[in-house]
C-alpha positions as CSV (number, residue, x, y, z in Angstrom):
1,M,-8.1,24.7,-7.3
2,S,-11.1,23.3,-9.1
3,R,-11.5,19.7,-10.0
4,R,-9.7,18.7,-13.1
5,A,-9.5,15.4,-15.0
6,Y,-6.9,14.5,-17.6
7,G,-6.0,11.2,-19.3
8,V,-4.0,9.8,-22.2
9,S,-3.9,6.3,-23.6
10,V,-0.8,4.1,-24.0
11,G,-1.4,1.4,-26.5
12,D,-5.1,2.1,-26.3
13,E,-5.1,1.2,-22.6
14,I,-5.4,3.5,-19.6
15,T,-2.9,2.3,-17.0
16,G,-4.9,3.5,-14.0
17,R,-7.3,6.2,-12.7
18,I,-5.4,8.3,-10.2
19,L,-7.1,10.8,-7.8
20,V,-4.6,13.5,-6.7
21,V,-5.5,15.3,-3.5
22,D,-3.4,18.4,-2.8
23,D,-4.4,22.0,-2.0
24,D,-1.2,23.4,-3.5
25,P,-2.0,24.0,-7.2
26,T,1.6,24.0,-8.3
27,V,2.3,20.6,-6.7
28,A,-0.9,19.2,-8.0
29,E,-0.1,20.4,-11.5
30,V,3.4,18.9,-11.5
31,V,2.2,15.6,-10.2
32,M,-0.7,15.5,-12.7
33,R,1.6,16.1,-15.6
34,Y,4.1,13.4,-14.7
35,L,1.3,10.9,-14.0
36,V,-0.4,11.7,-17.3
37,R,2.9,11.3,-19.1
38,D,3.1,7.8,-17.6
39,G,-0.3,7.0,-19.2
40,H,-2.6,7.4,-16.2
41,E,-6.0,9.2,-16.2
42,V,-5.7,11.8,-13.5
43,E,-8.3,13.8,-11.5
44,C,-7.1,16.6,-9.1
45,V,-9.1,17.9,-6.2
46,A,-8.0,20.4,-3.5
47,D,-9.5,19.3,-0.2
48,G,-10.5,16.3,1.8
49,R,-14.3,16.6,1.4
50,E,-14.0,16.9,-2.3
51,A,-11.7,13.9,-2.4
52,L,-14.1,11.7,-0.5
53,G,-16.9,12.8,-2.9
54,A,-14.9,12.1,-6.0
55,A,-13.8,8.7,-4.7
56,A,-17.4,7.7,-4.0
57,A,-18.7,9.0,-7.3
58,R,-16.1,7.3,-9.4
59,P,-13.7,5.0,-7.5
60,P,-10.1,5.5,-8.5
61,D,-7.5,2.8,-8.9
62,L,-5.1,4.8,-6.6
63,V,-5.1,7.9,-4.5
64,V,-2.1,10.3,-4.1
65,L,-3.0,12.0,-0.9
66,D,-1.4,15.0,0.8
67,L,-1.7,14.9,4.6
68,M,-1.8,18.6,5.1
69,L,-5.3,19.5,3.7
70,P,-7.8,22.2,4.7
71,G,-11.0,21.0,6.4
72,I,-10.8,17.2,6.6
73,N,-7.1,16.4,6.8
74,G,-5.3,13.7,4.9
75,L,-5.2,11.2,7.8
76,E,-9.0,11.4,8.2
77,V,-9.4,11.0,4.4
78,C,-7.2,8.0,4.5
79,R,-9.2,6.4,7.4
80,R,-12.5,7.0,5.6
81,L,-11.2,5.7,2.3
82,R,-9.9,2.5,4.0
83,E,-13.3,2.0,5.7
84,A,-15.0,2.0,2.3
85,S,-12.5,0.1,0.1
86,A,-9.0,-1.2,-0.3
87,V,-8.0,1.5,-2.9
88,P,-4.2,1.9,-2.7
89,V,-3.1,5.2,-1.1
90,V,0.3,6.9,-1.6
91,M,0.8,9.7,1.0
92,L,2.6,12.9,0.5
93,T,4.2,14.0,3.7
94,A,6.5,16.8,4.8
95,L,10.1,16.0,5.9
96,G,9.4,16.3,9.6
97,E,6.0,14.6,9.7
98,E,7.3,11.2,10.9
99,T,4.4,10.7,13.4
100,D,1.8,11.5,10.8
101,R,3.5,9.2,8.3
102,L,3.4,6.3,10.7
103,V,-0.2,7.0,11.6
104,G,-1.0,7.0,7.9
105,L,0.6,3.6,7.5
106,E,-1.3,2.4,10.5
107,L,-4.5,3.5,8.8
108,G,-3.7,1.5,5.7
109,A,-1.7,3.7,3.3
110,D,0.4,1.6,1.0
111,D,3.4,3.9,0.5
112,Y,4.6,7.5,1.1
113,V,6.8,10.1,-0.6
114,T,8.4,12.8,1.5
115,K,8.3,16.4,0.4
116,P,10.3,17.9,-1.3
117,F,10.1,14.9,-3.7
118,S,11.1,14.0,-7.2
119,P,8.0,13.9,-9.4
120,R,9.6,11.0,-11.3
121,E,10.1,9.1,-8.0
122,L,6.4,9.6,-7.2
123,A,5.4,8.4,-10.6
124,L,7.5,5.2,-10.2
125,R,6.0,4.6,-6.7
126,V,2.5,5.0,-8.1
127,R,3.3,2.5,-10.9
128,S,4.8,0.0,-8.4
129,V,1.8,0.2,-6.0
130,L,-0.7,-0.1,-8.9
131,R,1.1,-3.1,-10.4
132,R,1.1,-4.8,-7.0
133,A,-2.6,-4.0,-6.4
134,K,-3.6,-5.4,-9.7
135,G,-1.4,-8.5,-9.2
136,G,0.7,-7.7,-12.3
137,S,4.0,-7.9,-10.4
138,A,5.4,-9.9,-7.5
139,P,7.9,-9.6,-4.7
140,A,11.0,-11.8,-5.0
141,G,10.2,-15.4,-4.6
142,R,6.6,-15.2,-5.7
143,G,5.2,-17.4,-8.5
144,P,1.9,-18.7,-9.7
145,G,-0.1,-20.9,-7.4
146,R,-1.3,-20.9,-3.8
147,V,0.2,-21.0,-0.4
148,D,-1.8,-22.7,2.4
149,D,-1.2,-22.9,6.1
150,G,-4.0,-24.4,8.1
151,D,-7.0,-22.1,7.7
152,L,-4.9,-19.4,6.1
153,R,-4.8,-19.5,2.3
154,V,-3.1,-17.1,-0.1
155,D,-3.9,-17.3,-3.8
156,L,-1.0,-15.7,-5.5
157,G,-2.6,-15.6,-8.9
158,A,-5.9,-14.1,-7.8
159,H,-4.1,-11.8,-5.3
160,E,-6.5,-12.9,-2.6
161,A,-6.2,-14.2,0.9
162,E,-8.7,-16.1,3.1
163,L,-8.7,-17.0,6.8
164,A,-11.2,-19.6,8.0
165,G,-13.1,-19.3,4.7
166,E,-13.4,-15.5,5.1
167,K,-11.7,-13.2,2.6
168,L,-9.2,-10.9,4.2
169,S,-9.2,-7.2,3.3
170,L,-5.5,-6.6,2.7
171,T,-3.7,-3.7,1.0
172,A,-1.3,-4.5,-1.8
173,R,1.7,-4.2,0.5
174,E,0.1,-6.3,3.2
175,F,-0.7,-9.0,0.7
176,D,2.9,-9.0,-0.7
177,L,4.4,-9.1,2.8
178,L,2.2,-12.0,3.9
179,A,2.9,-13.9,0.7
180,Y,6.6,-13.4,1.0
181,L,6.8,-14.5,4.6
182,M,4.6,-17.6,3.9
183,R,6.8,-18.6,1.0
184,H,9.8,-18.5,3.2
185,P,8.6,-20.2,6.4
186,R,10.9,-20.4,9.5
187,R,13.4,-18.0,8.0
188,A,14.2,-14.8,9.9
189,F,14.4,-11.6,8.0
190,T,15.6,-8.2,9.1
191,R,13.3,-5.2,8.5
192,D,15.8,-3.9,6.0
193,E,15.7,-7.2,4.1
194,L,11.9,-7.1,4.0
195,L,12.0,-3.5,2.9
196,E,14.2,-4.4,0.0
197,R,12.6,-7.7,-1.0
198,V,8.9,-6.8,-0.6
199,W,8.9,-3.0,-1.1
200,G,11.8,-3.0,-3.6
201,W,13.4,-0.2,-1.6
202,S,17.2,-0.2,-1.2
203,F,16.8,2.5,1.4
204,G,13.9,3.8,3.5
205,D,12.3,3.9,6.9
206,S,12.2,0.4,8.3
207,S,9.4,1.3,10.7
208,T,7.2,0.9,7.6
209,V,7.8,-2.8,7.9
210,T,6.9,-2.7,11.6
211,V,3.6,-1.0,10.9
212,H,2.7,-3.5,8.2
213,V,3.6,-6.4,10.4
214,R,1.4,-5.0,13.2
215,R,-1.5,-4.6,10.8
216,L,-1.1,-8.1,9.4
217,R,-1.1,-9.6,12.9
218,E,-4.4,-7.8,13.6
219,K,-5.9,-9.6,10.6
220,I,-4.5,-13.1,10.8
221,E,-3.6,-13.8,14.5
222,N,-6.1,-15.0,17.1
223,D,-4.3,-12.8,19.6
224,P,-2.2,-10.1,17.9
225,T,-0.4,-9.4,21.2
226,A,0.9,-12.9,21.3
227,P,1.4,-13.8,17.6
228,R,2.0,-17.4,16.6
229,R,2.3,-17.0,12.9
230,I,4.3,-13.8,12.3
231,V,6.7,-13.9,15.3
232,T,9.4,-11.4,16.4
233,V,12.9,-12.6,16.3
234,W,14.6,-10.4,18.9
235,G,17.6,-8.6,17.6
236,V,16.8,-9.7,14.0
237,G,13.3,-9.0,12.7
238,Y,10.5,-11.3,11.9
239,R,9.8,-15.0,10.9
240,Y,6.7,-16.8,9.7
241,E,5.9,-20.0,11.7
242,P,3.6,-22.4,9.9
243,E,0.7,-23.9,11.9
244,D,0.6,-27.0,9.7
245,D,2.8,-29.8,11.0
246,G,3.7,-30.8,7.5
247,A,4.7,-27.3,6.4
248,P,8.2,-27.0,4.9
């Protein structure tokens, strides 16, 4: 499948540039048509090497990435994309690829859709991830302003987080999860509750939450193996413990 680019305007505004990476021309065609119908500009490529070249030449707003690709596989593409930028990634995985799906989330993918999938569901997931990445939507409980805890600062309006004065490189989902937990300190949440309130999923794989918590700990904890901020509540889930004595 050769590289193709399509786009339409909605209210004279392109909602996002989407790079679709899939070697199945039928799947790519269906995905492209649904995304274009949603107002996105879409570019389709068929393999990992071409995807990396396209992303470097003209950075997209989001990548829809099939994991089963010829040459450079989807997991390696995801890893290289994440090394270069925080571009949101929505993975396409086969039904039995649970291990690859978890590895993809570990590498920094924001979301996944399992094949066979509804193209409309994929379009809705893309819109949701884009909206979060651009700060145009918020998880429950989020409002304008900033949340501080010692040397950790989360600017909700700018969709930025800093630790000890250094900007943190967070994916859209990582940011939303951190912001939600910080806005509800000392409250324990189950994984299913976080999946619904941060991801907006009424059903799904709760291991997605576990992976994102692990990644967040690696970025904000002095010792991720002995976390002091995002702590595990055994038999329940997770709780945010403020470091500030005066935190609510």
